[in-house]
N, CA, C and O atoms as a Tinker XYZ file with bonds, in Angstrom:
   392  protein
     1  N    -12.682000   14.242000   21.983000    73     2
     2  CA   -11.939000   13.120000   21.787000    64     1     3
     3  C    -11.320000   13.096000   20.064000    63     2     4     5
     4  O    -10.221000   13.212000   19.520000    81     3
     5  N    -12.536000   12.908000   19.697000    73     3     6
     6  CA   -12.503000   13.069000   17.979000    64     5     7
     7  C    -11.443000   13.802000   17.427000    63     6     8     9
     8  O    -10.397000   13.323000   16.989000    81     7
     9  N    -11.810000   15.170000   17.473000    73     7    10
    10  CA   -11.186000   16.701000   17.484000    64     9    11
    11  C     -9.956000   17.059000   17.272000    63    10    12    13
    12  O     -9.383000   17.858000   16.532000    81    11
    13  N     -9.439000   15.714000   18.701000    73    11    14
    14  CA    -7.955000   16.356000   18.809000    64    13    15
    15  C     -7.434000   14.906000   18.223000    63    14    16    17
    16  O     -6.206000   14.872000   18.143000    81    15
    17  N     -8.165000   13.579000   17.752000    73    15    18
    18  CA    -7.264000   13.055000   16.358000    64    17    19
    19  C     -7.236000   13.656000   14.893000    63    18    20    21
    20  O     -6.247000   13.730000   14.164000    81    19
    21  N     -8.537000   14.074000   14.611000    73    19    22
    22  CA    -8.584000   14.677000   13.691000    64    21    23
    23  C     -7.514000   16.288000   13.339000    63    22    24    25
    24  O     -7.196000   16.731000   12.236000    81    23
    25  N     -7.163000   16.870000   14.778000    73    23    26
    26  CA    -5.713000   17.728000   14.492000    64    25    27
    27  C     -4.413000   17.006000   14.547000    63    26    28    29
    28  O     -3.474000   17.399000   13.854000    81    27
    29  N     -4.310000   16.059000   15.262000    73    27    30
    30  CA    -3.185000   15.426000   15.005000    64    29    31
    31  C     -2.742000   14.654000   13.497000    63    30    32    33
    32  O     -1.570000   14.629000   13.122000    81    31
    33  N     -3.913000   14.017000   12.684000    73    31    34
    34  CA    -4.453000   13.735000   11.501000    64    33    35
    35  C     -3.423000   15.365000   10.480000    63    34    36    37
    36  O     -2.395000   15.383000    9.802000    81    35
    37  N     -4.343000   16.370000   10.871000    73    35    38
    38  CA    -3.484000   17.254000    9.957000    64    37    39
    39  C     -2.619000   17.802000   10.239000    63    38    40    41
    40  O     -2.068000   18.465000    9.360000    81    39
    41  N     -2.140000   17.800000   11.425000    73    39    42
    42  CA    -0.108000   18.316000   11.655000    64    41    43
    43  C      0.361000   17.343000   11.144000    63    42    44    45
    44  O      1.394000   17.754000   10.616000    81    43
    45  N      0.260000   16.185000   10.934000    73    43    46
    46  CA     0.798000   15.177000   10.169000    64    45    47
    47  C      0.842000   15.302000    8.743000    63    46    48    49
    48  O      1.850000   15.151000    8.052000    81    47
    49  N     -0.398000   15.608000    8.313000    73    47    50
    50  CA    -0.138000   15.822000    7.252000    64    49    51
    51  C      0.498000   17.148000    6.370000    63    50    52    53
    52  O      0.573000   17.141000    5.141000    81    51
    53  N      0.844000   18.037000    7.049000    73    51    54
    54  CA     1.754000   19.395000    6.913000    64    53    55
    55  C      2.646000   18.764000    7.021000    63    54    56    57
    56  O      3.120000   18.667000    5.889000    81    55
    57  N      3.557000   17.931000    8.079000    73    55    58
    58  CA     5.035000   17.489000    8.647000    64    57    59
    59  C      5.269000   16.582000    7.307000    63    58    60    61
    60  O      6.394000   16.253000    6.930000    81    59
    61  N      4.268000   16.283000    6.753000    73    59    62
    62  CA     4.972000   15.243000    5.242000    64    61    63
    63  C      5.134000   16.211000    4.449000    63    62    64    65
    64  O      6.170000   16.140000    3.787000    81    63
    65  N      4.406000   17.207000    4.249000    73    63    66
    66  CA     4.450000   17.643000    2.775000    64    65    67
    67  C      5.396000   19.308000    3.117000    63    66    68    69
    68  O      5.875000   20.096000    2.302000    81    67
    69  N      5.383000   19.346000    4.218000    73    67    70
    70  CA     6.697000   20.106000    4.546000    64    69    71
    71  C      8.392000   19.185000    4.462000    63    70    72    73
    72  O      9.412000   19.549000    3.877000    81    71
    73  N      8.135000   17.838000    5.343000    73    71    74
    74  CA     9.505000   16.979000    4.741000    64    73    75
    75  C      9.415000   16.716000    3.287000    63    74    76    77
    76  O     10.519000   16.935000    2.788000    81    75
    77  N      8.494000   16.309000    2.350000    73    75    78
    78  CA     8.662000   16.265000    0.977000    64    77    79
    79  C      9.054000   18.037000   -0.282000    63    78    80    81
    80  O      9.362000   18.268000   -1.451000    81    79
    81  N      8.743000   18.847000    1.061000    73    79    82
    82  CA     9.171000   19.994000    0.233000    64    81    83
    83  C     10.794000   20.341000    0.508000    63    82    84    85
    84  O     11.533000   20.832000   -0.346000    81    83
    85  N     11.214000   19.967000    1.943000    73    83    86
    86  CA    12.364000   19.927000    2.459000    64    85    87
    87  C     13.755000   19.047000    1.162000    63    86    88    89
    88  O     14.861000   19.260000    0.664000    81    87
    89  N     13.011000   18.365000    1.181000    73    87    90
    90  CA    13.938000   17.484000    0.325000    64    89    91
    91  C     14.273000   17.264000   -0.968000    63    90    92    93
    92  O     15.295000   16.761000   -1.436000    81    91
    93  N     13.112000   17.780000   -1.602000    73    91    94
    94  CA    13.195000   18.848000   -3.146000    64    93    95
    95  C     14.175000   19.984000   -2.870000    63    94    96    97
    96  O     15.273000   19.855000   -3.413000    81    95
    97  N     14.004000   20.933000   -2.221000    73    95    98
    98  CA    15.115000   21.681000   -2.003000    64    97    99
    99  C     16.199000   20.843000   -2.142000    63    98   100   101
   100  O     16.774000   20.753000   -3.227000    81    99
   101  N     16.526000   20.257000   -1.229000    73    99   102
   102  CA    17.971000   19.463000   -0.994000    64   101   103
   103  C     18.645000   19.469000   -1.792000    63   102   104   105
   104  O     19.751000   19.960000   -2.014000    81   103
   105  N     17.429000   18.429000   -2.680000    73   103   106
   106  CA    17.542000   17.910000   -4.202000    64   105   107
   107  C     18.616000   18.788000   -5.602000    63   106   108   109
   108  O     19.600000   18.467000   -6.270000    81   107
   109  N     17.597000   20.161000   -5.479000    73   107   110
   110  CA    18.273000   21.085000   -6.360000    64   109   111
   111  C     19.269000   21.507000   -5.605000    63   110   112   113
   112  O     20.225000   21.238000   -6.332000    81   111
   113  N     19.882000   22.169000   -4.273000    73   111   114
   114  CA    20.693000   22.376000   -3.879000    64   113   115
   115  C     21.928000   21.335000   -4.406000    63   114   116   117
   116  O     22.774000   21.829000   -5.152000    81   115
   117  N     22.049000   19.848000   -4.017000    73   115   118
   118  CA    23.069000   19.687000   -4.188000    64   117   119
   119  C     23.048000   19.096000   -5.791000    63   118   120   121
   120  O     23.453000   17.961000   -6.042000    81   119
   121  N     22.602000   19.876000   -6.682000    73   119   122
   122  CA    22.960000   19.945000   -8.096000    64   121   123
   123  C     21.322000   18.988000   -8.977000    63   122   124   125
   124  O     21.108000   19.013000  -10.189000    81   123
   125  N     20.803000   18.563000   -8.366000    73   123   126
   126  CA    19.639000   17.581000   -8.811000    64   125   127
   127  C     19.071000   18.390000   -9.752000    63   126   128   129
   128  O     19.280000   19.603000   -9.744000    81   127
   129  N     18.087000   17.634000  -10.897000    73   127   130
   130  CA    17.543000   18.250000  -11.641000    64   129   131
   131  C     15.946000   18.775000  -11.451000    63   130   132   133
   132  O     15.174000   17.965000  -10.938000    81   131
   133  N     15.573000   19.718000  -11.730000    73   131   134
   134  CA    14.441000   20.307000  -11.373000    64   133   135
   135  C     13.443000   18.813000  -11.531000    63   134   136   137
   136  O     13.183000   18.150000  -10.526000    81   135
   137  N     13.096000   18.531000  -12.492000    73   135   138
   138  CA    11.796000   17.301000  -12.359000    64   137   139
   139  C     12.505000   16.121000  -11.593000    63   138   140   141
   140  O     12.339000   15.085000  -12.238000    81   139
   141  N     13.137000   15.938000  -10.599000    73   139   142
   142  CA    13.012000   15.168000   -9.933000    64   141   143
   143  C     12.771000   15.803000   -8.661000    63   142   144   145
   144  O     12.160000   15.223000   -7.763000    81   143
   145  N     13.344000   17.269000   -8.521000    73   143   146
   146  CA    12.513000   18.101000   -7.457000    64   145   147
   147  C     11.101000   17.987000   -7.581000    63   146   148   149
   148  O     10.409000   17.558000   -6.658000    81   147
   149  N     10.642000   18.349000   -8.677000    73   147   150
   150  CA     9.033000   18.473000   -9.145000    64   149   151
   151  C      8.221000   16.955000   -8.638000    63   150   152   153
   152  O      7.080000   16.752000   -8.222000    81   151
   153  N      9.478000   15.970000   -8.912000    73   151   154
   154  CA     8.458000   14.976000   -8.811000    64   153   155
   155  C      8.392000   14.847000   -6.804000    63   154   156   157
   156  O      7.261000   14.677000   -6.349000    81   155
   157  N      9.430000   14.923000   -5.897000    73   155   158
   158  CA     9.459000   14.771000   -4.752000    64   157   159
   159  C      8.041000   15.666000   -4.370000    63   158   160   161
   160  O      7.101000   15.130000   -3.784000    81   159
   161  N      8.030000   16.766000   -4.688000    73   159   162
   162  CA     6.817000   17.878000   -4.395000    64   161   163
   163  C      5.384000   17.032000   -4.835000    63   162   164   165
   164  O      4.435000   17.141000   -4.059000    81   163
   165  N      5.248000   16.356000   -5.828000    73   163   166
   166  CA     4.227000   15.915000   -6.009000    64   165   167
   167  C      4.014000   14.452000   -5.210000    63   166   168   169
   168  O      2.976000   14.018000   -4.710000    81   167
   169  N      5.143000   13.932000   -5.252000    73   167   170
   170  CA     4.877000   12.758000   -4.325000    64   169   171
   171  C      4.153000   13.364000   -2.945000    63   170   172   173
   172  O      3.063000   12.992000   -2.510000    81   171
   173  N      4.801000   14.130000   -2.509000    73   171   174
   174  CA     4.641000   14.500000   -1.556000    64   173   175
   175  C      2.934000   15.218000   -1.421000    63   174   176   177
   176  O      2.100000   14.640000   -0.723000    81   175
   177  N      2.698000   16.100000   -1.934000    73   175   178
   178  CA     1.096000   16.102000   -2.017000    64   177   179
   179  C      0.397000   14.997000   -2.378000    63   178   180   181
   180  O     -0.681000   15.103000   -1.794000    81   179
   181  N      0.405000   14.048000   -2.980000    73   179   182
   182  CA    -0.235000   12.796000   -3.032000    64   181   183
   183  C     -0.523000   12.171000   -1.535000    63   182   184   185
   184  O     -1.608000   11.796000   -1.090000    81   183
   185  N      0.933000   12.166000   -0.803000    73   183   186
   186  CA     0.962000   11.735000    0.248000    64   185   187
   187  C      0.180000   12.426000    1.137000    63   186   188   189
   188  O     -0.571000   11.966000    1.997000    81   187
   189  N      0.452000   13.745000    0.817000    73   187   190
   190  CA    -0.471000   14.637000    2.134000    64   189   191
   191  C     -2.258000   14.565000    1.896000    63   190   192   193
   192  O     -2.929000   14.664000    2.923000    81   191
   193  N     -3.016000   14.390000    0.529000    73   191   194
   194  CA    -3.949000   14.376000    0.557000    64   193   195
   195  C     -4.330000   13.247000    0.835000    63   194   196   197
   196  O     -5.543000   13.044000    0.774000    81   195
   197  N     -3.481000   12.208000    1.206000    73   195   198
   198  CA    -4.209000   10.625000    1.657000    64   197   199
   199  C     -4.516000   11.157000    3.052000    63   198   200   201
   200  O     -5.355000   10.595000    3.756000    81   199
   201  N     -3.936000   12.090000    3.404000    73   199   202
   202  CA    -3.849000   12.002000    5.011000    64   201   203
   203  C     -5.220000   13.087000    5.036000    63   202   204   205
   204  O     -6.219000   12.651000    5.607000    81   203
   205  N     -5.271000   14.047000    4.624000    73   203   206
   206  CA    -6.306000   14.904000    4.401000    64   205   207
   207  C     -8.009000   14.162000    4.504000    63   206   208   209
   208  O     -8.990000   14.509000    5.162000    81   207
   209  N     -7.785000   12.983000    3.502000    73   207   210
   210  CA    -8.980000   12.499000    3.038000    64   209   211
   211  C     -9.204000   11.860000    4.372000    63   210   212   213
   212  O    -10.312000   11.936000    4.903000    81   211
   213  N     -8.074000   11.152000    5.015000    73   211   214
   214  CA    -8.481000   10.776000    6.357000    64   213   215
   215  C     -9.409000   11.516000    7.585000    63   214   216   217
   216  O    -10.484000   11.337000    8.157000    81   215
   217  N     -8.176000   12.542000    7.601000    73   215   218
   218  CA    -8.837000   13.716000    8.419000    64   217   219
   219  C    -10.339000   14.799000    8.040000    63   218   220   221
   220  O    -10.753000   15.645000    8.832000    81   219
   221  N    -10.909000   14.539000    6.801000    73   219   222
   222  CA   -11.941000   14.764000    6.579000    64   221   223
   223  C    -13.275000   13.639000    6.440000    63   222   224   225
   224  O    -14.480000   13.844000    6.592000    81   223
   225  N    -12.465000   12.262000    6.056000    73   223   226
   226  CA   -13.242000   11.261000    7.164000    64   225   227
   227  C    -13.548000   11.233000    8.397000    63   226   228   229
   228  O    -14.536000   10.731000    8.932000    81   227
   229  N    -12.567000   11.857000    8.904000    73   227   230
   230  CA   -12.967000   11.597000   10.835000    64   229   231
   231  C    -13.979000   12.693000   11.188000    63   230   232   233
   232  O    -14.771000   12.677000   12.130000    81   231
   233  N    -13.766000   13.911000   10.011000    73   231   234
   234  CA   -14.878000   14.496000    9.808000    64   233   235
   235  C    -16.151000   14.443000   10.397000    63   234   236   237
   236  O    -16.601000   15.112000   11.327000    81   235
   237  N    -16.845000   13.255000    9.500000    73   235   238
   238  CA   -17.973000   12.540000    9.152000    64   237   239
   239  C    -18.609000   12.102000   10.084000    63   238   240   241
   240  O    -19.792000   11.764000   10.088000    81   239
   241  N    -17.480000   12.075000   11.354000    73   239   242
   242  CA   -18.233000   11.437000   12.627000    64   241   243
   243  C    -19.468000   12.572000   13.464000    63   242   244   245
   244  O    -20.559000   12.486000   14.028000    81   243
   245  N    -18.352000   13.716000   13.056000    73   243   246
   246  CA   -19.482000   15.188000   13.680000    64   245   247
   247  C    -20.528000   16.003000   12.903000    63   246   248   249
   248  O    -21.117000   17.061000   13.126000    81   247
   249  N    -20.529000   14.991000   11.781000    73   247   250
   250  CA   -22.147000   15.876000   10.735000    64   249   251
   251  C    -23.206000   15.676000   11.669000    63   250   252   253
   252  O    -23.334000   14.910000   12.625000    81   251
   253  N    -23.940000   16.561000   11.153000    73   251   254
   254  CA   -25.234000   16.667000   11.950000    64   253   255
   255  C    -26.298000   17.326000   11.233000    63   254   256   257
   256  O    -27.446000   16.945000   11.456000    81   255
   257  N    -26.097000   18.255000   10.406000    73   255   258
   258  CA   -26.865000   19.004000    9.530000    64   257   259
   259  C    -26.671000   18.371000    8.267000    63   258   260   261
   260  O    -25.893000   17.452000    8.010000    81   259
   261  N    -27.829000   19.234000    7.158000    73   259   262
   262  CA   -27.181000   18.600000    5.652000    64   261   263
   263  C    -26.781000   19.694000    5.159000    63   262   264   265
   264  O    -26.666000   19.651000    3.934000    81   263
   265  N    -26.351000   21.305000    5.954000    73   263   266
   266  CA   -25.024000   21.564000    5.406000    64   265   267
   267  C    -24.213000   21.657000    5.404000    63   266   268   269
   268  O    -23.452000   22.173000    4.586000    81   267
   269  N    -23.959000   20.882000    6.941000    73   267   270
   270  CA   -22.732000   20.142000    6.581000    64   269   271
   271  C    -22.169000   18.617000    5.785000    63   270   272   273
   272  O    -21.067000   18.173000    5.462000    81   271
   273  N    -23.133000   18.293000    5.722000    73   271   274
   274  CA   -23.419000   17.146000    4.517000    64   273   275
   275  C    -22.675000   17.968000    3.408000    63   274   276   277
   276  O    -21.515000   17.941000    2.999000    81   275
   277  N    -23.860000   18.762000    3.052000    73   275   278
   278  CA   -22.812000   19.157000    1.346000    64   277   279
   279  C    -21.839000   20.138000    1.719000    63   278   280   281
   280  O    -21.428000   20.887000    0.832000    81   279
   281  N    -21.384000   20.261000    2.932000    73   279   282
   282  CA   -20.157000   21.028000    2.724000    64   281   283
   283  C    -18.736000   19.896000    2.658000    63   282   284   285
   284  O    -17.666000   20.107000    2.088000    81   283
   285  N    -19.134000   18.720000    3.406000    73   283   286
   286  CA   -18.473000   17.564000    3.829000    64   285   287
   287  C    -18.385000   16.835000    2.199000    63   286   288   289
   288  O    -17.442000   16.083000    1.953000    81   287
   289  N    -19.230000   17.071000    1.348000    73   287   290
   290  CA   -19.908000   16.307000    0.366000    64   289   291
   291  C    -18.198000   17.066000   -1.264000    63   290   292   293
   292  O    -17.356000   16.640000   -2.054000    81   291
   293  N    -18.862000   18.458000   -0.660000    73   291   294
   294  CA   -17.711000   19.508000   -1.508000    64   293   295
   295  C    -16.220000   19.269000   -1.473000    63   294   296   297
   296  O    -15.436000   19.243000   -2.422000    81   295
   297  N    -16.010000   19.114000   -0.294000    73   295   298
   298  CA   -14.316000   19.153000    0.005000    64   297   299
   299  C    -14.128000   17.838000   -0.220000    63   298   300   301
   300  O    -12.974000   17.597000   -0.575000    81   299
   301  N    -14.868000   16.853000   -0.143000    73   299   302
   302  CA   -14.298000   14.911000   -0.585000    64   301   303
   303  C    -13.983000   15.057000   -2.034000    63   302   304   305
   304  O    -12.975000   14.699000   -2.643000    81   303
   305  N    -15.409000   15.855000   -2.593000    73   303   306
   306  CA   -14.975000   15.999000   -4.381000    64   305   307
   307  C    -13.676000   16.765000   -4.984000    63   306   308   309
   308  O    -12.723000   16.380000   -5.661000    81   307
   309  N    -14.098000   18.152000   -4.383000    73   307   310
   310  CA   -12.711000   19.042000   -4.463000    64   309   311
   311  C    -11.457000   18.214000   -4.129000    63   310   312   313
   312  O    -10.543000   18.687000   -4.805000    81   311
   313  N    -10.851000   16.811000   -3.113000    73   311   314
   314  CA    -9.689000   16.184000   -2.607000    64   313   315
   315  C     -9.557000   15.297000   -3.361000    63   314   316   317
   316  O     -8.484000   14.695000   -3.323000    81   315
   317  N    -10.630000   14.857000   -4.370000    73   315   318
   318  CA   -10.145000   13.960000   -5.143000    64   317   319
   319  C    -10.030000   14.046000   -6.502000    63   318   320   321
   320  O     -9.322000   13.301000   -7.180000    81   319
   321  N    -10.849000   15.124000   -7.000000    73   319   322
   322  CA   -10.733000   15.844000   -8.140000    64   321   323
   323  C     -8.703000   16.417000   -8.260000    63   322   324   325
   324  O     -8.019000   16.451000   -9.283000    81   323
   325  N     -8.327000   16.732000   -6.989000    73   323   326
   326  CA    -7.185000   17.962000   -7.095000    64   325   327
   327  C     -5.867000   16.503000   -6.959000    63   326   328   329
   328  O     -4.742000   16.526000   -7.459000    81   327
   329  N     -6.366000   15.579000   -6.295000    73   327   330
   330  CA    -5.482000   14.155000   -6.067000    64   329   331
   331  C     -5.427000   13.887000   -7.594000    63   330   332   333
   332  O     -4.215000   13.892000   -7.807000    81   331
   333  N     -5.955000   13.689000   -8.605000    73   331   334
   334  CA    -6.687000   13.160000   -9.883000    64   333   335
   335  C     -5.468000   13.913000  -10.861000    63   334   336   337
   336  O     -4.405000   13.459000  -11.282000    81   335
   337  N     -5.939000   14.904000  -10.983000    73   335   338
   338  CA    -4.645000   16.574000  -11.495000    64   337   339
   339  C     -3.524000   15.824000  -11.132000    63   338   340   341
   340  O     -3.004000   14.963000  -11.842000    81   339
   341  N     -2.997000   16.311000   -9.526000    73   339   342
   342  CA    -1.556000   15.919000   -8.920000    64   341   343
   343  C     -1.431000   14.419000   -9.681000    63   342   344   345
   344  O     -0.616000   14.549000  -10.594000    81   343
   345  N     -1.810000   13.413000   -9.641000    73   343   346
   346  CA    -1.572000   11.823000  -10.336000    64   345   347
   347  C     -1.358000   12.287000  -11.797000    63   346   348   349
   348  O     -0.386000   11.588000  -12.083000    81   347
   349  N     -1.527000   12.734000  -12.486000    73   347   350
   350  CA    -1.566000   13.197000  -13.839000    64   349   351
   351  C     -0.438000   14.051000  -14.198000    63   350   352   353
   352  O      0.344000   13.808000  -15.117000    81   351
   353  N     -0.404000   14.844000  -13.592000    73   351   354
   354  CA     1.006000   15.676000  -13.316000    64   353   355
   355  C      2.345000   14.577000  -13.308000    63   354   356   357
   356  O      3.374000   14.670000  -13.977000    81   355
   357  N      2.033000   13.697000  -12.491000    73   355   358
   358  CA     3.089000   13.131000  -11.882000    64   357   359
   359  C      3.528000   12.216000  -13.222000    63   358   360   361
   360  O      4.681000   12.200000  -13.653000    81   359
   361  N      2.420000   11.459000  -13.805000    73   359   362
   362  CA     2.801000   10.611000  -14.734000    64   361   363
   363  C      3.598000   11.488000  -15.832000    63   362   364   365
   364  O      4.670000   11.094000  -16.291000    81   363
   365  N      3.006000   12.688000  -16.214000    73   363   366
   366  CA     3.348000   13.125000  -17.369000    64   365   367
   367  C      4.905000   14.128000  -16.784000    63   366   368   369
   368  O      5.390000   14.943000  -17.569000    81   367
   369  N      5.518000   13.928000  -15.413000    73   367   370
   370  CA     6.947000   14.348000  -14.871000    64   369   371
   371  C      7.666000   12.782000  -15.390000    63   370   372   373
   372  O      8.713000   12.598000  -16.010000    81   371
   373  N      6.941000   12.058000  -15.017000    73   371   374
   374  CA     7.604000   10.445000  -14.754000    64   373   375
   375  C      7.924000   10.147000  -16.567000    63   374   376   377
   376  O      8.602000    9.198000  -16.962000    81   375
   377  N      7.391000   10.992000  -17.318000    73   375   378
   378  CA     7.313000   10.647000  -18.991000    64   377   379
   379  C      8.649000   11.352000  -19.340000    63   378   380   381
   380  O      9.402000   11.046000  -20.265000    81   379
   381  N      8.829000   12.459000  -18.338000    73   379   382
   382  CA    10.215000   13.607000  -18.987000    64   381   383
   383  C     11.343000   13.165000  -18.514000    63   382   384   385
   384  O     12.435000   13.361000  -19.047000    81   383
   385  N     11.113000   12.429000  -17.299000    73   383   386
   386  CA    12.248000   11.701000  -16.434000    64   385   387
   387  C     13.412000   10.851000  -17.214000    63   386   388   389
   388  O     14.637000   10.961000  -17.264000    81   387
   389  N     12.217000    9.721000  -17.948000    73   387   390
   390  CA    12.187000    8.695000  -18.217000    64   389   391
   391  C     13.130000    8.541000  -19.679000    63   390   392
   392  O     13.264000    7.441000  -20.216000    81   391
């Protein structure tokens, strides 16, 4: 049951990211600025990464070996670093937009 819940969260993550990408493309097609489209994609990535962290945390309930614990830690750290980098990019984009 837990695996199904995790897969559902992954599906939601992908749908959220897809929605933000479509919104960015529509903004560009309507004559919007590139900065606005980039901000939409960055916001989508940040939102999707939050769901990815939830999916990763759900996976911790299935961890039984030290190898799995190490792999989980590595994935969690990488996602956290990626989130910080994307957040930094968002701040830069907001500075350009203003």
